[in-house]
Structures are given as C-alpha cells and as structure tokens.
C-alpha positions as CSV (number, residue, x, y, z in Angstrom):
1,M,8.4,-48.0,5.6
2,S,11.9,-49.1,4.5
3,S,14.7,-46.7,3.5
4,A,14.4,-47.9,-0.1
5,Q,10.6,-47.1,-0.2
6,R,11.2,-43.6,1.3
7,N,13.8,-42.9,-1.4
8,A,11.5,-44.1,-4.1
9,L,8.7,-41.9,-2.9
10,A,11.1,-38.9,-2.7
11,I,12.1,-39.4,-6.3
12,I,8.4,-39.6,-7.4
13,H,7.7,-36.4,-5.4
14,R,10.5,-34.5,-7.0
15,N,9.5,-35.6,-10.5
16,R,5.7,-35.3,-10.3
17,P,4.2,-33.5,-13.3
18,P,2.8,-30.0,-12.7
19,H,-0.8,-30.9,-13.4
20,W,-0.8,-33.2,-10.4
21,G,-1.0,-30.0,-8.3
22,P,0.7,-29.4,-4.9
23,T,1.0,-32.0,-2.1
24,K,0.5,-31.2,1.5
25,Q,4.3,-31.3,1.9
26,D,4.7,-28.8,-1.0
27,T,2.4,-26.2,0.6
28,Q,3.6,-26.6,4.2
29,E,7.3,-26.5,3.4
30,G,6.8,-23.9,0.7
31,A,5.1,-21.5,3.1
32,M,8.0,-21.9,5.6
33,E,10.7,-21.6,3.0
34,Y,9.2,-18.5,1.4
35,W,9.9,-16.4,4.5
36,E,13.2,-18.1,5.3
37,G,15.7,-15.4,6.2
38,F,13.0,-12.8,7.2
39,D,15.0,-10.3,9.1
40,T,13.7,-10.1,12.7
41,S,16.7,-8.1,14.0
42,H,14.5,-4.9,14.0
43,W,12.6,-6.5,16.9
44,K,14.9,-5.9,19.9
45,T,13.2,-8.6,22.0
46,T,16.2,-8.9,24.4
47,D,16.1,-5.2,25.2
48,K,13.7,-4.8,28.2
49,A,13.2,-1.0,27.7
50,W,12.4,-1.6,24.0
51,M,9.9,-4.3,24.8
52,A,8.3,-2.3,27.5
53,E,7.8,0.6,25.1
54,R,6.5,-1.7,22.4
55,K,3.9,-3.2,24.8
56,Q,2.7,0.3,25.7
57,Q,2.4,1.1,22.0
58,W,0.3,-2.1,21.5
59,L,-2.5,-0.6,23.7
60,E,-3.0,2.1,21.0
61,I,-2.6,-0.4,18.1
62,E,-5.2,-2.7,19.5
63,K,-7.8,0.0,19.6
64,L,-7.2,0.5,15.8
65,L,-7.5,-3.2,15.2
66,Y,-10.8,-3.3,17.1
67,V,-12.2,-0.5,14.9
68,L,-11.0,-2.5,11.9
69,D,-13.1,-5.4,13.1
70,K,-10.2,-7.7,13.9
71,N,-11.4,-10.4,16.3
72,K,-9.5,-11.7,19.3
73,K,-7.7,-14.4,17.3
74,A,-6.7,-12.0,14.6
75,R,-5.5,-9.5,17.2
76,S,-3.4,-12.2,18.9
77,L,-1.7,-13.1,15.6
78,I,-1.0,-9.5,14.9
79,K,0.4,-8.9,18.4
80,Q,3.0,-11.7,17.9
81,Y,4.1,-9.9,14.8
82,F,4.2,-6.5,16.4
83,L,6.1,-7.6,19.5
84,K,8.3,-10.4,18.2
85,G,8.3,-10.3,14.4
86,Q,6.5,-13.6,14.3
87,L,4.7,-14.1,11.0
88,P,1.3,-16.0,10.7
89,E,1.4,-19.6,9.7
90,W,-0.2,-19.0,6.3
91,K,-0.9,-22.7,5.5
92,K,-2.8,-23.2,8.8
93,L,-4.8,-20.0,8.4
94,H,-5.8,-20.0,4.7
95,D,-9.2,-21.7,5.5
96,W,-9.8,-19.6,8.6
97,S,-12.5,-16.9,8.3
98,Q,-12.4,-17.1,4.5
99,G,-15.5,-14.9,4.0
100,S,-14.2,-12.2,6.3
101,T,-13.2,-8.8,4.9
102,T,-10.6,-8.4,7.7
103,R,-8.8,-11.7,8.4
104,H,-5.4,-11.1,10.2
105,L,-2.1,-9.6,9.0
106,D,-2.7,-7.7,5.8
107,L,-0.2,-5.6,3.8
108,L,-1.1,-2.3,5.5
109,L,-0.5,-3.7,9.0
110,F,2.5,-5.6,7.9
111,L,4.2,-2.3,6.9
112,Y,2.7,-0.1,9.6
113,L,3.6,-2.4,12.5
114,H,7.1,-3.1,11.4
115,P,9.6,-1.5,13.8
116,S,11.6,0.2,11.0
117,R,10.4,3.4,9.4
118,D,13.1,3.1,6.7
119,D,11.5,2.9,3.3
120,A,14.6,1.1,1.9
121,V,13.9,-1.7,4.4
122,L,10.1,-1.8,3.8
123,R,9.9,-1.5,0.0
124,P,11.4,-5.0,-0.6
125,L,9.2,-6.4,2.2
126,R,6.2,-4.9,0.5
127,D,7.0,-6.8,-2.7
128,Q,7.8,-10.0,-0.8
129,F,4.4,-9.8,1.0
130,M,2.5,-9.2,-2.3
131,D,4.4,-12.1,-4.0
132,N,3.7,-14.6,-1.2
133,P,1.7,-17.4,-2.9
134,H,0.9,-19.1,0.4
135,A,-1.1,-16.1,1.7
136,R,-4.7,-15.7,0.5
137,W,-5.2,-13.1,-2.2
138,D,-7.3,-11.0,0.2
139,D,-4.6,-11.0,2.9
140,R,-2.6,-9.1,0.4
141,L,-5.3,-6.7,-0.9
142,I,-7.5,-6.0,2.1
143,G,-4.9,-3.5,3.3
144,F,-5.6,-1.2,0.3
145,N,-9.2,-0.8,1.2
146,T,-8.3,-0.4,4.9
147,L,-6.0,2.5,4.0
148,W,-8.8,4.3,2.3
149,Q,-11.1,3.7,5.3
150,I,-8.5,5.2,7.7
151,G,-7.4,7.9,5.3
152,L,-10.7,9.1,3.8
153,S,-13.9,7.6,5.2
154,E,-13.0,8.0,8.8
155,P,-11.6,11.6,8.6
156,A,-14.9,12.7,6.9
157,S,-16.7,11.8,10.1
158,G,-14.1,13.1,12.5
159,S,-12.0,9.9,12.8
160,L,-13.9,9.0,15.9
161,R,-15.8,5.7,16.3
162,M,-18.3,5.0,19.2
163,F,-18.6,1.6,20.9
164,R,-20.7,0.4,23.8
165,I,-18.6,0.4,27.0
166,A,-19.9,-3.1,27.9
167,D,-18.4,-4.5,24.7
168,L,-15.1,-2.5,25.1
169,E,-14.6,-3.8,28.7
170,K,-14.9,-7.3,27.3
171,E,-12.7,-6.9,24.2
172,L,-10.2,-4.2,25.3
173,P,-10.1,-4.4,29.1
174,Q,-6.8,-2.7,29.5
175,V,-7.9,0.5,27.8
176,A,-11.7,0.7,28.0
177,A,-11.7,2.8,31.2
178,S,-9.3,5.4,29.7
179,L,-11.4,6.0,26.5
180,A,-13.1,9.3,26.1
181,P,-16.9,9.3,26.8
182,A,-19.3,9.8,23.9
183,P,-21.6,12.8,23.9
184,E,-25.3,12.6,24.9
185,P,-27.4,10.6,24.1
186,F,-24.7,7.9,24.0
187,A,-23.8,7.9,27.6
188,D,-23.2,4.1,27.5
189,C,-20.5,4.5,24.8
190,R,-16.9,5.4,24.5
191,R,-14.9,6.8,21.6
192,I,-11.8,5.5,19.8
193,E,-9.8,7.8,17.6
194,V,-8.9,6.2,14.3
195,H,-5.3,7.0,13.1
196,T,-1.9,5.6,12.0
197,D,0.1,8.2,14.0
198,G,0.5,10.4,10.9
199,Q,1.7,7.6,8.6
200,N,-1.0,7.6,6.0
201,E,1.0,9.3,3.2
202,R,4.1,7.2,3.8
203,L,2.0,4.0,3.8
204,F,0.3,5.0,0.6
205,N,3.6,5.6,-1.1
206,L,4.9,2.2,0.1
207,M,1.8,0.3,-0.9
208,W,1.0,2.1,-4.2
209,P,4.4,2.8,-5.9
210,D,2.7,3.3,-9.3
211,I,-0.5,5.3,-9.2
212,T,-1.5,4.3,-12.8
213,Q,-1.7,0.6,-11.7
214,Q,-5.3,-0.5,-11.1
215,T,-4.8,-4.3,-11.2
216,V,-2.1,-6.6,-9.9
217,R,-1.0,-10.1,-11.0
218,L,-0.6,-12.3,-7.9
219,P,0.9,-15.7,-7.5
220,V,-1.7,-18.3,-6.1
221,T,-1.7,-21.9,-5.2
222,R,-4.5,-24.5,-5.0
223,D,-5.1,-23.3,-1.5
224,T,-5.1,-19.5,-2.2
225,Y,-6.7,-19.0,-5.6
226,C,-9.9,-17.0,-5.9
227,Y,-11.6,-17.4,-9.3
228,R,-9.8,-20.1,-11.3
229,A,-8.0,-23.1,-9.9
230,P,-4.3,-23.2,-10.9
231,R,-3.3,-25.7,-13.5
232,Y,0.1,-26.0,-11.9
233,T,1.6,-26.0,-8.4
234,M,1.7,-22.2,-8.6
235,D,-0.2,-20.0,-11.0
236,Y,-1.2,-16.4,-11.3
237,E,-4.5,-14.4,-11.1
238,E,-5.3,-10.8,-11.9
239,F,-7.0,-8.8,-9.1
240,P,-8.1,-5.1,-8.8
241,L,-6.1,-3.2,-6.3
242,R,-9.3,-1.7,-4.9
243,R,-12.7,-3.3,-4.7
244,H,-14.3,-0.1,-6.1
245,R,-12.8,2.5,-8.4
246,F,-12.6,6.1,-7.3
247,T,-15.3,8.3,-9.0
248,L,-16.4,11.9,-9.0
249,D,-18.6,10.9,-6.1
250,T,-15.5,10.5,-4.0
251,L,-15.3,14.3,-3.9
252,W,-18.4,14.3,-1.7
253,T,-16.5,12.4,1.0
254,M,-13.6,14.9,0.7
255,G,-16.1,17.7,1.0
256,Q,-17.6,16.3,4.2
257,W,-14.2,16.5,5.7
258,L,-14.2,20.3,5.1
259,V,-17.4,20.6,7.1
260,W,-16.1,18.8,10.2
261,P,-15.7,21.3,13.0
262,A,-12.1,22.3,14.0
263,P,-9.8,21.4,15.7
264,L,-9.0,18.2,13.8
265,N,-7.6,15.3,15.7
266,R,-4.7,13.1,14.6
267,G,-6.8,10.9,12.4
268,S,-8.7,13.8,10.7
269,S,-5.5,15.7,10.2
270,D,-4.1,12.9,8.1
271,M,-6.7,12.8,5.4
272,L,-5.0,11.3,2.4
273,F,-6.1,13.6,-0.4
274,Q,-4.3,16.6,1.1
275,Y,-1.2,14.9,-0.3
276,E,0.0,15.0,-4.0
277,R,0.1,11.4,-5.0
278,P,-3.3,10.3,-3.6
279,M,-4.9,13.3,-5.4
280,D,-3.1,12.3,-8.6
281,L,-4.5,8.8,-8.2
282,W,-8.0,10.1,-7.9
283,Y,-7.5,12.2,-11.1
284,H,-6.1,9.2,-12.9
285,H,-9.4,7.3,-12.2
286,C,-11.8,10.2,-12.9
287,A,-10.3,12.4,-15.6
288,Q,-12.8,11.4,-18.3
289,E,-15.8,10.6,-16.1
290,D,-19.0,12.4,-16.8
291,V,-21.1,14.0,-14.2
292,P,-23.5,11.5,-12.6
293,E,-26.9,11.0,-14.3
294,D,-28.6,10.4,-11.0
295,P,-29.7,13.8,-9.8
296,V,-28.9,13.0,-6.1
297,W,-25.3,12.2,-6.8
298,R,-25.0,15.0,-9.3
299,E,-26.1,17.4,-6.5
300,L,-23.6,15.9,-4.0
301,V,-20.7,16.3,-6.5
302,M,-21.7,19.9,-7.0
303,L,-21.9,20.5,-3.2
304,A,-18.4,19.0,-2.9
305,V,-16.9,21.2,-5.6
306,Y,-18.7,24.3,-4.2
307,R,-17.2,23.6,-0.8
308,I,-13.7,23.3,-2.3
309,F,-13.9,26.6,-4.1
310,H,-15.6,28.5,-1.2
311,F,-13.8,27.1,1.8
312,D,-12.5,30.0,4.0
313,V,-8.8,29.2,4.2
314,D,-8.3,32.3,6.3
315,Q,-10.1,30.6,9.3
316,E,-7.3,28.0,9.4
317,A,-3.5,28.1,9.5
318,L,-1.8,28.7,6.2
319,D,-0.4,25.1,6.0
320,S,-3.2,23.3,7.9
321,P,-4.3,20.0,6.4
322,R,-7.5,21.5,5.0
323,S,-5.9,24.6,3.6
324,R,-3.3,22.3,1.9
325,F,-6.1,20.1,0.5
326,V,-8.2,23.0,-0.8
327,R,-5.2,24.7,-2.6
328,R,-4.2,21.4,-4.2
329,A,-7.8,20.5,-5.2
330,Q,-8.5,23.9,-6.6
331,A,-5.4,23.8,-8.7
332,L,-6.2,20.3,-10.0
333,L,-9.8,21.1,-10.8
334,T,-8.9,24.3,-12.7
335,E,-5.7,23.3,-14.5
336,R,-6.3,19.8,-15.7
337,E,-8.5,18.3,-18.3
338,F,-11.8,16.7,-17.4
339,S,-14.9,15.6,-19.2
340,A,-17.0,18.5,-20.7
341,S,-19.9,17.9,-18.3
342,F,-17.6,18.0,-15.2
343,Q,-15.8,21.1,-16.5
344,A,-19.2,22.8,-16.8
345,L,-20.0,21.8,-13.2
346,I,-16.7,23.2,-12.0
347,A,-17.3,26.5,-13.9
348,A,-20.8,26.9,-12.4
349,A,-19.4,26.3,-8.8
350,R,-16.6,28.9,-9.3
351,N,-18.5,31.7,-11.1
352,G,-21.3,32.3,-8.6
353,E,-24.0,30.7,-10.8
354,V,-24.8,28.1,-8.1
355,V,-26.9,28.9,-5.1
356,V,-26.4,26.7,-2.0
357,S,-28.3,26.8,1.3
358,E,-26.4,25.8,4.5
359,P,-23.3,24.8,2.6
360,W,-21.3,24.0,5.8
361,N,-23.5,21.6,7.5
362,N,-25.3,18.3,6.8
363,D,-28.5,20.1,5.6
364,A,-26.7,21.6,2.6
365,K,-28.9,21.9,-0.6
366,V,-28.3,23.2,-4.1
367,L,-31.2,25.6,-4.8
368,A,-30.1,26.6,-8.4
369,P,-29.5,26.0,-11.2
370,A,-32.2,23.3,-11.4
371,F,-29.9,20.8,-13.2
372,Y,-27.9,20.4,-10.0
373,T,-30.8,20.2,-7.6
374,S,-32.5,17.0,-6.3
375,T,-35.2,15.9,-4.0
376,R,-32.9,14.0,-1.6
377,W,-33.8,14.0,2.1
378,T,-31.3,15.9,4.3
379,G,-32.7,15.4,7.8
C-alpha cells in the first residue's frame, strides 16, 4: 500500500460516522490508551525484599481466589497484577469465559490487591475501573457480589471452606500440605479460611460510596455491551449494582452468624453488617418491605430477629464483632420506621410473645404464635 493510500484510509478512519461502530483498531488502541499513565510506582519491583514479601503474601491470596472459583488462567492474570501492577489485556479477554460468574480481575480484587491502602489513591482508581468501556460489564460488577459472599455468606458458616486434598494438591501445590485438616468424616479434605485480612469495611466504603445507589450507568462498546448493542462507538447501559436486592430474609443469614461457635476466625470476625454503612444499606433496601407471605421465610425472619434481641452479649467481649452487630441491629430495629407487619414481628420477638425451641442451633423452631410457625424440615 502506498503512502498516499495509507493517508487516505487514515482520513476515512478519523471521519467515519458514529453509526459505523468501532473498528478493530479503535478497540485495541482504545483499551491501551484508557489505562495510559496507570501509576505502577506502588509496585516496588526492583526491591528484592518487597518482592519476596509480596510473593509470600500471594500464597494466601491464591487460596482466596481458589475459593472464589478463579481458574488457573484467571489466577495467573491476577498474579501479574498483584506482583507487578500489570493489567489484563481487556480486548483479548472480553470473549474469554463470557458465561462465567468469576472471570479474572474484578473491582474488588483490583482494589484489595493494590499495594496502597490509601483511600485517596484508590478512590479515583475505583472510578476509573468502573468507567473502563473496554472491560466487560460483569468484570466491573462481579466484585460487588463477591464482597457480600466474603462479608456475609461465608461468615454465616464460619468462613471456612472444605476441598478435597487431591484437588488442592493439583491446583495449589505450594500450600496444600499446610492447610488445616477437615473434621471427620471428611478426612480426605482440607479447609481454607475465607477472608480479606480485615479489609471488608474499607472495601465496602471504596466500592459503594453512595448507599442509596442501586443501579449504575456504565460505558460499553460493541464488544462489552450486555442487553442492547450500542448505536455508536461507545454507549451506556444501566445495570443493578447487585444481582439480587437485600430483603428481610437477609436477616436470617446474619442470625446464622450469631449461632456459629466462638472463637471467630479472621473471616468470621469481619462480617460486614457489624459496621454502620452496610447496615444502613440493608435498611435502605428493606425499610418498607412487608413480612414474607411464605410461612417458611416468615419463620426464618422471626428466628433471626429473636436471636438479635436475645443474644447473650455478656458471653463475649464488650466490643467483639457480634456484640457490636447486636447493639447496632437492635438500635436500628427499634428506632427506625419499618412496614407495619415487620414492626409487629419485631414487637413479638422483643416482648416475650414468641416461643422458640433450640434457638442457638440449626434445629431452631418457632413454636408460637402460630402465625410465625411453619412445617419446614430442620434435620
């Protein structure tokens, strides 16, 4: 191709109308240019002591990634970011594992694995990550669901996950032998503790600066859209910040955390709803919600509220995670406005009207009043 022809094509490319959509050159160059100037000075790759410590920390991080179902390719990409500040090649990866709910570097991991703990450094990076049109929409949003997994679902079951030792030796050969054995009858398994080293509240505050926000408008391209193909090189789509809203039923998971035997490990000790802003977020979602019509879920909500008002705070330290949560939850449930049906449930749980058998184990049942009972199986 002659110089004149190349110049002519360049002029056409610069002046192409928006409805033609992006070219391969647009998307590849745009993805690179978007992160131009990304500050990697926080990664002290020439400092041997720093790198040695970082590599040791990676062994703990990789266990978390395994729990989060990140496969070997994903873990390799994330490792390059953790050790060197190397970002994924968004253009090359947008088609990889599209149906996965995990993929590779999401917002949670982007912030958590950054060497800086300075919020003034990380807040602009949070916004830059969310506004990256060359990442898939789920790369930007998966991290929100992951945070609730680590900060709520996992603590409710002790923040311990079991895996077969044969699989661990294949996937995590450097740490498999050091993992704690699982109790009988799971002698062929080892346990991994699920935690962010006490960073759940900080990550929540970084990721969710406005607790009233339930949807987010994200830039998308022809490669990264979800529901509606963009009319132009870049367009916008509206997405929910969480796949599922919080409901009154979420209290049941919080209540299960109160049942877990002490002492709590690092993951269980960092349950998100002991902190003010996550609890306010739950209230924002549920303030006007009626008690569930399904008798099974109605009973579970009652059991959760009963546990909150009858938890023995004297059995734990004054400022233990569970004491902190119970005091915060009791104040919120008694001082704020809720739907009439839920306020009636709260009053019944507080005033001794409700009779519960085995409230502090998994066989708990509401025996009276009949409205809050169900025929669910508890074995």
